[in-house]
C-alpha positions as CSV (number, residue, x, y, z in Angstrom):
1,M,-37.5,-82.7,203.4
2,T,-39.3,-79.4,201.9
3,F,-40.1,-80.2,198.5
4,T,-38.6,-77.3,196.5
5,R,-38.7,-76.7,192.7
6,R,-35.0,-77.0,192.8
7,N,-34.8,-80.3,194.5
8,M,-37.6,-81.8,192.4
9,I,-35.5,-81.0,189.0
10,Q,-32.6,-82.8,190.7
11,A,-34.7,-85.9,191.5
12,L,-36.6,-86.1,188.6
13,G,-34.6,-84.2,185.7
14,A,-35.8,-81.0,183.9
15,S,-38.0,-82.8,181.3
16,A,-40.0,-84.7,184.0
17,V,-40.9,-81.3,185.7
18,G,-41.9,-80.1,182.4
19,A,-44.4,-82.6,182.2
20,L,-45.7,-81.8,185.3
21,T,-48.5,-79.2,184.5
22,G,-51.8,-78.1,186.2
23,S,-53.0,-79.8,189.3
24,A,-50.1,-82.4,189.2
25,W,-47.5,-79.9,189.5
26,A,-49.6,-77.9,192.2
27,Q,-49.8,-81.1,194.3
28,A,-46.1,-82.1,193.8
29,G,-44.9,-78.7,194.7
30,G,-47.1,-78.7,198.0
31,G,-50.1,-76.3,196.9
32,L,-50.9,-73.8,194.2
33,K,-48.1,-71.4,192.9
34,I,-49.2,-67.7,192.4
35,S,-47.0,-65.5,190.4
36,H,-46.7,-61.7,190.1
37,Q,-44.5,-59.0,188.9
38,F,-44.6,-56.6,191.8
39,P,-42.6,-56.2,194.9
40,G,-43.1,-58.7,197.7
41,G,-44.5,-57.8,201.3
42,T,-46.7,-59.1,203.9
43,L,-50.3,-59.3,204.9
44,T,-50.5,-55.9,206.1
45,E,-47.6,-54.2,204.4
46,G,-46.5,-53.4,200.8
47,D,-48.0,-53.5,197.5
48,F,-51.7,-54.3,197.6
49,R,-51.7,-56.5,194.8
50,D,-48.9,-58.8,196.9
51,R,-51.1,-58.5,199.9
52,L,-54.3,-59.5,197.8
53,C,-52.4,-62.7,196.9
54,R,-51.2,-63.5,200.2
55,K,-54.6,-62.8,201.5
56,F,-56.2,-65.2,199.1
57,A,-53.9,-67.9,200.1
58,V,-54.4,-67.7,203.8
59,E,-58.2,-67.5,203.3
60,V,-58.3,-70.5,200.9
61,E,-56.2,-72.6,203.2
62,K,-58.3,-71.8,206.1
63,R,-61.6,-72.5,204.5
64,T,-60.5,-75.8,203.0
65,A,-58.8,-76.7,206.3
66,G,-55.6,-76.9,204.8
67,A,-56.7,-79.1,201.8
68,L,-55.9,-76.4,199.2
69,K,-52.5,-74.2,200.1
70,A,-51.0,-71.7,197.8
71,S,-47.4,-69.9,197.9
72,V,-46.9,-66.2,196.2
73,Y,-44.0,-65.6,194.1
74,P,-43.7,-61.8,194.0
75,G,-41.1,-59.8,191.8
76,S,-41.4,-62.3,188.5
77,S,-39.4,-64.5,190.8
78,L,-41.1,-67.8,189.8
79,M,-41.1,-66.7,185.9
80,K,-40.8,-63.7,183.7
81,T,-43.8,-61.2,183.6
82,N,-44.7,-62.0,179.8
83,A,-44.6,-65.5,180.3
84,Q,-47.5,-65.6,183.0
85,F,-50.6,-65.7,181.0
86,S,-49.3,-68.2,178.3
87,S,-48.1,-70.5,181.0
88,M,-51.6,-70.3,182.8
89,R,-53.3,-71.4,179.6
90,K,-50.9,-74.4,179.2
91,G,-51.5,-75.3,182.9
92,A,-47.9,-74.8,183.6
93,L,-48.6,-72.1,186.0
94,D,-51.6,-72.2,188.5
95,M,-52.4,-68.5,189.1
96,S,-51.3,-65.0,188.3
97,L,-52.2,-61.3,189.2
98,V,-51.1,-59.6,185.8
99,P,-52.3,-56.9,183.7
100,L,-54.7,-58.6,181.1
101,S,-53.6,-56.4,178.5
102,Y,-49.9,-57.9,178.5
103,A,-51.6,-60.7,176.9
104,G,-52.7,-58.6,173.9
105,G,-50.4,-60.2,171.3
106,E,-51.6,-63.7,172.0
107,V,-55.3,-62.8,172.6
108,A,-56.6,-59.8,170.9
109,E,-59.7,-59.3,173.2
110,T,-57.6,-58.8,176.2
111,N,-56.5,-55.3,175.0
112,I,-59.9,-54.0,176.1
113,G,-58.2,-54.2,179.8
114,L,-56.2,-51.2,179.0
115,M,-58.4,-49.3,176.5
116,P,-57.8,-45.5,176.8
117,A,-60.7,-43.4,178.2
118,L,-63.4,-46.5,178.0
119,V,-63.4,-46.7,181.6
120,P,-63.8,-43.5,183.5
121,S,-64.4,-44.4,187.2
122,Y,-63.8,-47.5,189.5
123,E,-67.7,-47.5,189.9
124,Q,-67.8,-48.3,186.2
125,G,-65.0,-50.9,186.3
126,A,-66.8,-52.8,189.0
127,A,-69.9,-52.9,187.1
128,W,-68.0,-54.8,184.2
129,K,-68.2,-57.9,186.3
130,T,-71.9,-58.5,185.9
131,A,-72.9,-56.5,182.8
132,E,-72.9,-57.9,179.4
133,V,-69.1,-57.1,178.6
134,G,-67.8,-58.9,181.6
135,K,-69.8,-62.0,180.6
136,L,-68.5,-61.6,177.1
137,L,-64.7,-61.2,178.5
138,S,-65.3,-64.2,180.8
139,K,-66.3,-66.3,178.0
140,V,-63.5,-65.3,175.8
141,M,-61.0,-66.1,178.9
142,D,-62.6,-69.5,179.4
143,D,-62.2,-70.5,175.9
144,K,-58.6,-69.6,176.2
145,G,-58.2,-71.6,179.2
146,I,-58.2,-68.8,182.1
147,V,-60.5,-68.4,184.8
148,I,-61.0,-64.8,186.1
149,V,-61.1,-65.0,190.1
150,S,-60.9,-61.5,191.1
151,W,-62.0,-58.5,189.1
152,I,-59.4,-55.8,189.8
153,W,-59.3,-52.4,188.3
154,Q,-56.7,-49.7,188.8
155,A,-56.4,-46.1,187.9
156,G,-53.1,-44.5,186.8
157,G,-51.4,-41.6,185.4
158,V,-48.2,-40.3,183.9
159,A,-44.7,-39.8,185.6
160,S,-42.2,-38.0,183.7
161,R,-38.5,-36.7,183.9
162,T,-38.5,-33.7,181.7
163,R,-41.7,-32.1,181.7
164,P,-45.4,-32.8,182.5
165,L,-47.5,-35.0,180.3
166,L,-51.2,-33.9,180.8
167,T,-52.7,-32.6,177.7
168,P,-52.2,-34.0,174.0
169,D,-50.2,-31.2,173.1
170,D,-47.9,-32.3,175.7
171,A,-47.0,-35.5,174.2
172,K,-45.2,-34.1,171.1
173,G,-41.4,-35.5,171.2
174,L,-41.7,-37.4,174.3
175,K,-40.8,-41.0,174.7
176,V,-43.6,-42.7,176.6
177,R,-44.5,-46.0,178.0
178,G,-48.1,-46.4,177.6
179,G,-48.8,-49.9,179.0
180,S,-50.8,-51.2,176.0
181,R,-51.0,-51.2,172.3
182,E,-54.1,-49.3,172.5
183,M,-52.6,-46.7,174.7
184,D,-49.8,-46.4,172.5
185,M,-51.8,-45.8,169.6
186,M,-53.5,-42.9,171.3
187,L,-49.9,-41.5,172.4
188,K,-48.5,-41.8,168.8
189,Q,-51.5,-39.7,167.2
190,A,-50.6,-37.1,169.8
191,G,-47.1,-37.1,168.7
192,A,-45.2,-39.3,171.2
193,S,-42.6,-42.3,170.6
194,V,-43.8,-45.3,172.4
195,I,-41.6,-47.5,174.7
196,T,-43.1,-51.1,175.3
197,L,-42.0,-52.9,178.4
198,P,-43.5,-54.3,181.8
199,S,-44.0,-51.8,184.7
200,N,-41.3,-53.4,186.7
201,E,-38.7,-52.3,184.0
202,I,-39.9,-48.7,184.0
203,Y,-37.4,-47.6,186.6
204,A,-34.3,-48.5,184.7
205,A,-35.5,-47.2,181.3
206,M,-36.1,-43.7,182.9
207,Q,-33.3,-43.6,184.9
208,T,-31.0,-44.2,181.8
209,G,-33.0,-41.6,180.0
210,A,-34.2,-44.3,177.3
211,M,-37.8,-43.3,178.1
212,D,-39.2,-39.6,179.2
213,A,-42.3,-40.7,180.6
214,A,-44.3,-43.7,181.8
215,M,-47.9,-44.2,182.2
216,T,-48.7,-46.9,185.0
217,S,-50.9,-47.4,187.8
218,S,-50.7,-45.3,191.1
219,T,-49.5,-48.5,192.9
220,S,-46.8,-49.2,190.5
221,F,-45.7,-45.4,191.0
222,I,-45.4,-46.1,194.5
223,S,-44.0,-49.8,194.5
224,F,-41.4,-49.0,191.9
225,K,-40.4,-45.9,193.7
226,L,-40.4,-43.4,190.4
227,E,-40.4,-40.6,192.8
228,E,-36.7,-40.9,192.9
229,I,-36.3,-39.8,189.2
230,A,-39.6,-38.3,188.3
231,K,-39.9,-34.4,188.2
232,H,-43.8,-34.7,187.3
233,L,-46.6,-36.7,188.0
234,T,-50.2,-36.5,186.5
235,T,-52.2,-38.1,189.0
236,G,-55.3,-40.7,188.4
237,R,-57.1,-39.5,191.8
238,D,-59.8,-37.6,189.8
239,K,-60.3,-37.8,186.0
240,T,-57.9,-40.1,184.1
241,Y,-58.3,-42.0,180.8
242,W,-56.0,-44.8,182.2
243,F,-57.9,-47.6,183.8
244,M,-56.3,-50.8,183.8
245,F,-57.8,-54.3,184.6
246,E,-55.4,-56.4,186.3
247,P,-57.5,-59.6,187.6
248,L,-56.3,-62.4,189.7
249,M,-56.6,-65.5,187.3
250,M,-56.3,-69.2,187.5
251,S,-55.5,-71.8,184.9
252,K,-58.8,-73.4,183.6
253,E,-56.7,-76.6,183.5
254,V,-55.7,-76.4,187.2
255,F,-59.4,-75.2,188.4
256,T,-61.3,-77.9,186.8
257,K,-59.2,-80.4,188.5
258,L,-60.0,-79.2,191.7
259,P,-63.0,-80.5,193.9
260,K,-66.0,-78.5,193.4
261,A,-65.9,-77.4,196.9
262,Q,-62.5,-76.1,196.5
263,Q,-63.7,-74.5,193.1
264,D,-66.5,-72.6,194.9
265,T,-64.0,-71.4,197.8
266,V,-61.6,-70.2,195.3
267,M,-64.1,-68.0,193.6
268,A,-65.8,-67.0,196.7
269,V,-62.6,-65.5,198.3
270,G,-61.6,-64.1,195.1
271,G,-64.9,-62.2,194.8
272,E,-64.7,-61.0,198.4
273,L,-61.1,-59.5,197.7
274,E,-62.5,-57.2,195.2
275,T,-63.7,-54.6,197.6
276,F,-60.2,-54.8,199.5
277,A,-58.6,-54.0,195.9
278,R,-60.8,-51.2,194.9
279,D,-60.4,-49.5,198.3
280,A,-56.4,-50.0,198.1
281,A,-56.4,-48.7,194.7
282,K,-58.3,-45.5,195.4
283,A,-56.1,-45.0,198.6
284,D,-53.0,-45.3,196.5
285,D,-54.3,-42.9,193.9
286,K,-54.1,-40.2,196.8
287,L,-51.0,-41.6,198.4
288,A,-49.1,-41.6,195.0
289,A,-49.7,-37.7,194.7
290,D,-48.6,-37.2,198.3
291,I,-45.4,-39.1,197.9
292,Y,-44.4,-37.5,194.6
293,A,-45.0,-34.1,195.9
294,K,-43.0,-34.6,199.1
295,A,-40.3,-35.8,196.8
296,G,-40.3,-32.4,195.0
297,A,-42.3,-33.3,191.9
298,K,-44.8,-31.2,190.5
299,V,-48.3,-32.8,190.8
300,Y,-51.2,-32.2,188.4
301,D,-54.9,-33.5,188.1
302,M,-56.9,-33.9,184.9
303,D,-59.9,-32.4,184.4
304,E,-63.1,-33.2,182.4
305,A,-62.3,-31.2,179.2
306,T,-58.6,-32.8,179.1
307,L,-60.1,-36.1,179.3
308,K,-62.7,-35.5,176.6
309,R,-59.9,-34.3,174.5
310,W,-58.0,-37.6,175.0
311,Q,-60.9,-39.6,174.5
312,V,-61.7,-38.1,171.0
313,I,-58.3,-39.2,170.0
314,A,-58.9,-42.6,171.6
315,R,-62.1,-43.2,169.6
316,E,-60.3,-42.3,166.3
317,T,-57.3,-44.7,167.0
318,A,-57.4,-47.3,169.7
319,W,-61.0,-48.0,169.7
320,K,-61.4,-48.1,165.9
321,D,-58.5,-50.3,165.8
322,F,-60.0,-52.9,168.3
323,N,-63.4,-52.8,167.0
324,D,-62.2,-53.8,163.4
325,K,-59.9,-56.8,164.8
326,N,-62.8,-59.3,164.8
327,E,-66.4,-59.8,165.5
328,S,-65.5,-60.7,169.5
329,C,-63.6,-57.4,169.9
330,A,-66.6,-55.6,168.2
331,A,-68.7,-57.1,170.6
332,L,-66.9,-56.4,173.5
333,L,-66.3,-52.6,172.6
334,K,-69.9,-52.3,171.8
335,A,-70.8,-53.9,175.4
336,A,-68.3,-51.6,177.2
337,Q,-69.6,-48.4,175.6
338,K,-73.3,-49.1,176.8
339,L,-71.6,-48.4,180.4
340,L,-70.4,-45.1,179.4
């Protein structure tokens, strides 16, 4: 019999399942469970974040000769988007690929994962992993029960229904989804009203008019088909203040219970997939612009001067607020600025 979550609940009762956390649940359920909020696809087609998770599962199983298997649950089908980080910390979820800044209300330091105008390029984002800022962030995550398996950065921009959002002056009076508390602070200073929701809920909010514009990654612009309702797109293919850290993560409780050889395999595969993620994200920056233009939207690219205007606002609002939260946040920001 295939041992699914449903028949496990029927056999053991919901309370017993609740007690099965970490590797115990992974083993009873047939392997690691990887959750994410993005549309599902295949190894070769669809949202690259889903493909990355599937590639991870295939390669880990191959290298461990079937001893460690993993199943991918796209579209928040295993659990709600905003519950994933907390569940990993508790050992109730094995793995997730989720924007780190979604955990900002729980762990303040994670907001650096979507700090406006702090990461200006993929090259700088990639440098975080081995730089001081990456080591500090890894230590914070480890202390909170999370292991970063793949370091993934994505550029993004703005899709809007009514008018373009390119310069700070354009923000006045718009209802905008920024994607993080820090991004929202910059937008508010520019005169926008902010909307807070996960990226998989953007379409409905824009469709009903509850939101005028949304900032998200280029890949999400494609996967969530916002070209069907957006009339304007500010791209991430050149300059952008919107770079998001969206790592593949694993529960430390689950990770530490794996044999050392399997731990090494998990980290090796995760590291190797970072090049795939970076190349795919860059390709999506260009593809999103093409898709929106073909759908009839007007497409805009940000120049250096406009980026600098946003960065001034970001320094005065989001950066200052983050720096003043605690010593750990201040140290992270200082380390990140060394790479600018």
